[in-house]
BAVO-572430 format. One record per residue (C-alpha): residue in one letter; y, z, x. Coordinates in steps of 0.02 Angstrom, whole numbers. Layout:
<pts>
a	Y	Z	X
...
</pts>
This chain:
<pts>
x	-3324	129	-3914
x	-3296	266	-4041
x	-3294	403	-3909
x	-3153	320	-3811
x	-3056	249	-3957
x	-2913	375	-3950
x	-2869	332	-3770
x	-2895	147	-3799
x	-2777	144	-3948
x	-2642	240	-3854
x	-2637	103	-3722
x	-2662	-36	-3849
x	-2519	23	-3961
x	-2408	34	-3808
x	-2442	-149	-3771
x	-2548	-113	-3618
x	-2702	-204	-3555
x	-2868	-111	-3537
x	-3031	-158	-3453
x	-3178	-111	-3564
x	-3361	-105	-3515
x	-3486	-86	-3657
x	-3674	-62	-3650
x	-3744	-204	-3757
x	-3930	-186	-3717
x	-4045	-61	-3632
x	-4221	-69	-3564
x	-4341	68	-3509
x	-4261	240	-3489
x	-4078	188	-3488
x	-3965	342	-3499
x	-3837	280	-3628
x	-3868	186	-3791
x	-3795	18	-3845
x	-3612	41	-3890
x	-3572	168	-3754
x	-3409	117	-3672
x	-3302	148	-3519
x	-3117	109	-3505
x	-3014	66	-3354
x	-2834	100	-3402
x	-2675	11	-3345
x	-2648	142	-3210
x	-2826	137	-3149
x	-2883	283	-3258
x	-3071	291	-3296
x	-3120	354	-3468
x	-3294	364	-3541
x	-3464	319	-3471
x	-3593	180	-3481
x	-3731	264	-3380
x	-3694	447	-3354
x	-3631	413	-3179
x	-3759	291	-3109
x	-3661	128	-3113
x	-3485	182	-3162
x	-3416	134	-2992
x	-3481	-44	-3005
x	-3418	-62	-3184
x	-3249	7	-3132
x	-3231	-126	-2997
x	-3290	-264	-3112
x	-3169	-210	-3251
x	-3024	-227	-3130
x	-3079	-403	-3087
x	-3098	-450	-3270
x	-2924	-385	-3314
x	-2855	-488	-3170
x	-2948	-649	-3215
x	-2953	-630	-3404
x	-3134	-693	-3403
x	-3264	-578	-3483
x	-3426	-546	-3390
x	-3601	-493	-3445
x	-3680	-397	-3301
x	-3854	-323	-3284
x	-3878	-162	-3186
x	-4045	-88	-3138
x	-4208	-142	-3060
x	-4188	-299	-2954
x	-4370	-309	-2899
x	-4527	-201	-2893
x	-4465	-89	-2753
x	-4276	-83	-2759
x	-4132	-47	-2875
x	-3982	-161	-2887
x	-3862	-18	-2923
x	-3908	167	-2923
x	-4004	179	-3087
x	-4130	301	-3015
x	-4197	335	-3190
x	-4278	163	-3181
x	-4179	97	-3328
x	-4091	-68	-3350
x	-3920	-92	-3432
x	-3832	-248	-3490
x	-3645	-210	-3486
x	-3516	-327	-3561
x	-3347	-309	-3476
x	-3190	-379	-3558
x	-3002	-370	-3559
x	-2929	-295	-3717
x	-2749	-302	-3775
x	-2655	-359	-3929
x	-2680	-541	-3880
x	-2866	-538	-3845
x	-2912	-424	-3991
x	-2777	-432	-4126
x	-2894	-358	-4257
x	-2923	-197	-4160
x	-2787	-95	-4248
x	-2866	-130	-4418
x	-3040	-91	-4351
x	-2978	74	-4278
x	-2897	118	-4445
x	-3063	89	-4533
x	-3155	197	-4407
x	-3027	337	-4423
x	-3046	338	-4612
x	-3237	325	-4603
x	-3244	154	-4684
x	-3394	50	-4626
x	-3345	-91	-4508
x	-3435	-192	-4374
x	-3374	-303	-4234
x	-3485	-449	-4179
x	-3442	-519	-4007
x	-3520	-666	-3916
x	-3571	-594	-3747
x	-3672	-741	-3679
x	-3675	-927	-3716
x	-3708	-1090	-3622
x	-3533	-1146	-3670
x	-3421	-1017	-3585
x	-3281	-1051	-3708
x	-3383	-961	-3842
x	-3395	-799	-3742
x	-3279	-665	-3810
x	-3262	-741	-3984
x	-3268	-608	-4119
x	-3302	-578	-4302
x	-3257	-419	-4396
x	-3375	-374	-4538
x	-3342	-258	-4686
x	-3452	-228	-4840
x	-3398	-330	-4989
x	-3268	-430	-4892
x	-3264	-600	-4809
x	-3286	-594	-4619
x	-3129	-600	-4513
x	-3136	-710	-4359
x	-3244	-852	-4296
x	-3399	-853	-4186
x	-3389	-1039	-4153
x	-3469	-1138	-4296
x	-3509	-1119	-4481
x	-3694	-1103	-4442
x	-3666	-967	-4312
x	-3542	-877	-4424
x	-3668	-873	-4567
x	-3813	-810	-4461
x	-3711	-677	-4372
x	-3629	-619	-4533
x	-3797	-598	-4621
x	-3880	-506	-4478
x	-3725	-405	-4433
x	-3709	-341	-4610
x	-3889	-285	-4601
x	-3854	-186	-4444
x	-3697	-111	-4521
x	-3793	-58	-4676
x	-3913	41	-4567
x	-3777	105	-4449
x	-3854	24	-4295
x	-3779	-71	-4148
x	-3882	-205	-4062
x	-3879	-372	-3971
x	-3938	-520	-4075
x	-4007	-680	-4000
x	-3987	-857	-4070
x	-3988	-1036	-4016
x	-3821	-1105	-3953
x	-3766	-1150	-4130
x	-3835	-996	-4216
x	-4013	-1060	-4236
x	-4135	-923	-4276
x	-4289	-896	-4167
x	-4205	-984	-4021
x	-4117	-929	-3862
x	-3951	-965	-3782
x	-3822	-862	-3874
x	-3816	-672	-3873
x	-3703	-578	-3994
x	-3672	-392	-3984
x	-3641	-308	-4151
x	-3556	-140	-4136
x	-3572	-43	-4299
x	-3454	97	-4347
x	-3531	184	-4495
x	-3630	342	-4520
x	-3811	303	-4567
x	-3836	289	-4754
x	-3917	439	-4835
x	-4086	450	-4920
x	-4110	605	-5028
x	-4292	641	-5068
x	-4319	774	-5201
x	-4490	853	-5215
x	-4588	922	-5066
x	-4751	832	-5100
x	-4863	722	-4992
x	-4778	565	-5057
x	-4611	635	-4998
x	-4673	647	-4818
x	-4719	462	-4820
x	-4554	413	-4903
x	-4458	514	-4773
x	-4549	427	-4632
x	-4514	253	-4701
x	-4334	299	-4740
x	-4306	357	-4562
x	-4384	196	-4497
x	-4260	96	-4603
x	-4113	189	-4526
x	-4075	316	-4663
x	-4024	494	-4630
x	-4160	578	-4733
x	-4144	742	-4827
x	-4293	821	-4916
x	-4247	951	-5047
x	-4356	1067	-5150
x	-4329	1238	-5228
x	-4496	1304	-5163
x	-4480	1374	-4986
x	-4667	1376	-4956
x	-4672	1187	-4972
x	-4500	1135	-4908
x	-4526	1159	-4722
x	-4482	1056	-4569
x	-4664	1064	-4515
x	-4719	970	-4670
x	-4580	842	-4655
x	-4555	804	-4470
x	-4476	633	-4504
x	-4335	710	-4609
x	-4168	745	-4528
x	-4151	901	-4634
x	-4256	999	-4757
x	-4160	1097	-4889
x	-4225	1240	-4996
x	-4121	1237	-5154
x	-4128	1186	-5335
x	-4113	995	-5327
x	-3976	978	-5458
x	-3873	1115	-5375
x	-3891	1037	-5203
x	-3843	863	-5265
x	-3693	931	-5360
x	-3632	1015	-5202
x	-3652	858	-5098
x	-3556	757	-5228
x	-3415	883	-5233
x	-3407	882	-5042
x	-3391	692	-5040
x	-3553	667	-4943
x	-3628	544	-5068
x	-3569	363	-5065
x	-3616	189	-5123
x	-3751	173	-4990
x	-3844	332	-5038
x	-4019	314	-5111
x	-4103	450	-5214
x	-4291	465	-5239
x	-4347	594	-5366
x	-4531	632	-5337
x	-4548	798	-5429
x	-4609	725	-5597
x	-4581	897	-5671
x	-4450	899	-5808
x	-4382	1072	-5762
x	-4332	999	-5593
x	-4301	815	-5622
x	-4206	815	-5788
x	-4059	924	-5726
x	-4062	827	-5562
x	-4060	656	-5644
x	-3921	712	-5762
x	-3813	741	-5607
x	-3872	586	-5514
x	-3852	463	-5657
x	-3674	520	-5691
x	-3625	499	-5508
x	-3498	358	-5490
x	-3567	279	-5330
x	-3751	280	-5284
x	-3849	131	-5219
x	-4016	175	-5296
x	-4092	309	-5407
x	-4280	307	-5431
x	-4399	430	-5511
x	-4588	444	-5492
x	-4707	471	-5636
x	-4824	390	-5760
x	-4757	289	-5905
x	-4786	440	-6019
x	-4685	548	-5897
x	-4550	416	-5893
x	-4537	407	-6082
x	-4530	597	-6097
x	-4398	605	-5959
x	-4289	474	-6044
x	-4302	565	-6210
x	-4249	729	-6130
x	-4103	645	-6042
x	-4044	569	-6206
x	-4057	740	-6289
x	-3935	815	-6164
x	-3812	673	-6188
x	-3840	553	-6043
x	-3766	386	-6099
x	-3868	226	-6107
x	-3766	139	-5972
x	-3806	283	-5855
x	-3990	282	-5902
x	-3991	97	-5855
x	-3962	149	-5673
x	-4132	232	-5665
x	-4278	143	-5581
x	-4430	221	-5660
x	-4572	217	-5625
x	-4496	183	-5454
x	-4556	51	-5331
x	-4616	-129	-5336
x	-4786	-181	-5401
x	-4884	-192	-5238
x	-5043	-113	-5303
x	-5006	40	-5195
x	-5127	187	-5198
x	-5097	301	-5048
x	-4936	398	-5012
x	-4898	278	-4869
x	-4924	123	-4977
x	-4819	200	-5115
x	-4680	235	-4990
x	-4681	50	-4940
x	-4670	5	-5125
x	-4520	119	-5149
x	-4435	55	-4990
x	-4465	-125	-5047
x	-4374	-93	-5211
x	-4230	-10	-5119
x	-4213	-159	-5002
x	-4224	-283	-5146
x	-4090	-186	-5239
x	-3978	-180	-5087
x	-3984	-365	-5044
x	-4016	-442	-5215
x	-4196	-491	-5183
x	-4314	-532	-5326
x	-4464	-440	-5257
x	-4568	-597	-5278
x	-4669	-691	-5148
x	-4564	-788	-5021
x	-4693	-927	-5022
x	-4652	-960	-5205
x	-4465	-961	-5178
x	-4360	-1118	-5158
x	-4203	-1133	-5053
x	-4140	-1014	-4919
x	-4242	-860	-4877
x	-4084	-761	-4837
x	-3970	-770	-4989
</pts>
């Protein structure tokens, strides 16, 4: 919805009613991702796209019907059998499109959500798009980090499940349809909830162009991070060596991090992995990182001797003890890892545990709820 938000809010603020079709799930080679939206304005205007032109006409007609009836509809477009297409998706893809009526009555929280999006504050909207009890369809919950959810899915159990999973999607900047039992039961079917996340992916900064960095970049990308690998040595810091990274930067690590902080591109979701274990690189870098006001995780690789030498050097240059306490070193959980790939899993496990308050212990030895 982000790409059509300006037009939507102009009509919304004017008290108008808008038909909105949103892609909530895709299969095969569908042309648009989940979250892509199309508007049908109060004067019949069409804005946006759900399929790049394949099914817009059908969605346009359906949106008009939904505005008239006030009843939302989840419609599948694509292959109807082995030989034919239901509606023009010649790419062979399948789209699930949720069509709803939006105005100040049906979505009173939209103005606040739009304000968050405009100011780049993470926010997600969870909407029931399918349910055996039709009265549940269209119910919403707005999710923001560190705040209680706004809205109601339909029951305490459903609210809890959707809130937990929706916050996970928001943390990784992903939109997706979640499936539950009718009352929010996990591993069951009946209720489908689309979570539309409005947040840039969190950043993972990997310093040190070594073989371990390639594995960490790959795992970080898999977890939904926008991964940057940085090293001062151009012969090692190349896109060819780090294909999973979104960007590879040749610069002195401490200088690059200082610039990103000054530009406001580091926030409370950013994780930093320092893999150089060379004091001429990592001490100046960690001095900058540990003094940063908002960083989710700072970890540094190295032996215990390297760690002790690093801490001593950081103390010598005046890094305070409360800042030193932010450092995870040697980084990672004790998994017995040996290879770069295993070590990357160990590092990722510690980052996840830090993010969600996990102990890092075995779930089989834990009592009570698995999801805290």
